[in-house]
N, C-alpha and C positions, 0 to 999 in steps of 0.2 A: 590238415591241409592236403590237398591233392593237386597234382600237376600231371598233365598228359600231353603227349605229342604223337601224332600219327605221321608215318612215313611209309607210303606204299601199302604193303600188306602187313605192316608191323605197327603196333602201338606200344609205347613205353610209358608207364605210369609210375610216378613217385608219390609216396604217401608217408606222412609222419603225424605224430600227435605231440611232438616236443613242445609246441606252442600252447597246448591246453593242459597237458599233464606235467606241469613245471616242477613238481617235487619228486619226480622219479629219476632214478639213476639212468645213465646212458645205456647200460646193459638191459635194464627193465624196459626202456623205451623201444629197444630193438627186438623184444620178444614178439613173435608173430601174433600171439593172442592179444597184444596191446595195440596192434595195427588194425584199424577198421577196414579190412579187405578180405574178401572171401570168394571162392569159386562156388557158383550155384550148383548144388548137387543134382545130378541127373540131366544137366543141360550141357551140351557141348559148347566149348568156347564162350562161356558166359561168366563174367567176373563183375563184382560190385566193390566200389571204393567209397567210403564215407569221409566227409570232411572232418568229423570229430568222433571220438569214442564216447558215446552216450548210452543211456538206457534204451533210447529209441533205436539207435543203430544196432545195438545188441539184439533187440527184439527182431529186427529185420534179418540179421545174420543167422539167427537160430530158427527163423521161420521163412526160409528162403523160397518156399513155394510161391511167394509173392512175385518172384522174378522168372517164373516159368513161361515158356512160349513167346519170348520176345523175338520179333522178326523185323520190326521197323519202329519208327517214332509213334505211329498210330497205335501199335500194340502196347507200347509203354503207357500211352494216355488212356487207352480203353481197358487194359488188363491190369497193369502194374499199379498205377496210381490209385484206383478204387480199392484194391487189396491192401495197399499201404495205409490208406486212410482208415479202413476198417480195423486193421490190426492196431494201429497207433491210437485210435479212438478208444478201443477196448481197454487200453492201459493208460488213458488220460494223457497221451503224449502229443495231442494237438492243442496248440496254444491259441487263445482267442477264437477258437472254432475254425481257424483257417491256416495256421502255419505250424511248422515243427522246428526242432532245434538243430538241424543239420542239413546237408545237401549230399547228393549222390552222383557218382560217375558210374555208368554201366557200360561195360564193353561186351558186345555180342558179335562174334565173328570179327569182322573188320569195321564195325560201326561203334561210335561213341554217342552216348546219350547222357544228359544231365537232368536231374530232378532237383529243383530249387526249394528254398524255404517255404514257398507258397504252393508247392506241388506243380510248378511250371516245368514243362518238358521241352528240352532243346536237343536237336541232333547236331553234333559237333563235327566239323570237317577236319580240322587240323590240330588246333590247340585247345586245351581245357585247363581251367584253374578254379579250384574251390577253396576259398579263404585266401586273402591277399591277391584276389583275381587280377587287379590292375598291374601289380608288380610282377606276378607270374607270367601273365600274357605279354607284358612289355619285355621281360627278360627272354622269353621264347622267341619273340619277334626279332629282338636284337641279336640273338645267337642262332638265327635260322640257318646260317651256312655251316654251323658246326655239326659234327655227328650227333645223333639224337640223344644219347645218354649225356654227352658233354653239354649239350644245350640245356637239358633239364637241370643238371648240377649247377650250371652257370646261373640260371634263373633263380634257383633256390639260394645260392650263395649271395646273389644281389640283394635279396630280402635281408639276409644276415647283415650286410653292410648298410643298407639304406634304413632299415627299421630297427637295427640292433636286436633282432630276434634270431636265436639259434634254432634252426629248423632241422638239425641233424640229431640223431641218426635218421636217415632217409632210406626207405625200402624202395628199390626200383624193381618193377615187374615188367618183363618183356613178353608180349602176347604171342610172339612167334616161337620163342624157345620155351615158354611157360616157366621160366626160371626167375627167382627173386635174388637180389643181391642187396646187402646193407652197406650203405656209405656213411662213414663217420666224418665229422668236420675236419 
C-alpha cells in the first residue's frame, strides 16, 4: 500500500507491506529491504514506491535503469513503460499479455506519477493512493486541513478502523528532507 500527499515543494509518501506479508513480525515488516521503495541510482530526486513486494517489483528495484531520464508524464509513457514491459516480459511477469501484479508511484523532483496494473500512466497533482485507493483518498480529503504527516497517518488509521486491516508499521518518506521515519500502530 502506498499513500502520498503533495504540499507545495514537499511530497510525503507512506508505504507498508503489512497487508500482504501477514505472517511477518512487526520488526521484520519495518526492515527497509521489506519496503518496496528505492531511490533511483544516478538520478537526482527520483524515488519509486511499489504497491506490493513481489518478484516483479524486486526486478524493477534491482534494474532501476528503467527509471532514468524522467522529466514529465510523456517521458514515463515513452521511456519507462516500454523498458518495464521488456524487463517484466523477459521474466514472464506480464499476465494475460497486458497486466502485471503491482502499481508504482514515482516521484521525480516535485512531480508524482503513477503506473497502474495495465501500465496506464497518470500525473498526480495532490493525493495518490495505491491499494485501498478509495479509503486512502477519502481519508486524505477528509484530513486536508491537518499537517501533511498527520493527514497521512489519519487516512491509514481510518483503513484500520473501517476495514479491520492493520497497515502499520508504516514508513513515511519526506521528499524535502530525504528522511524516512517508521510509525507503529
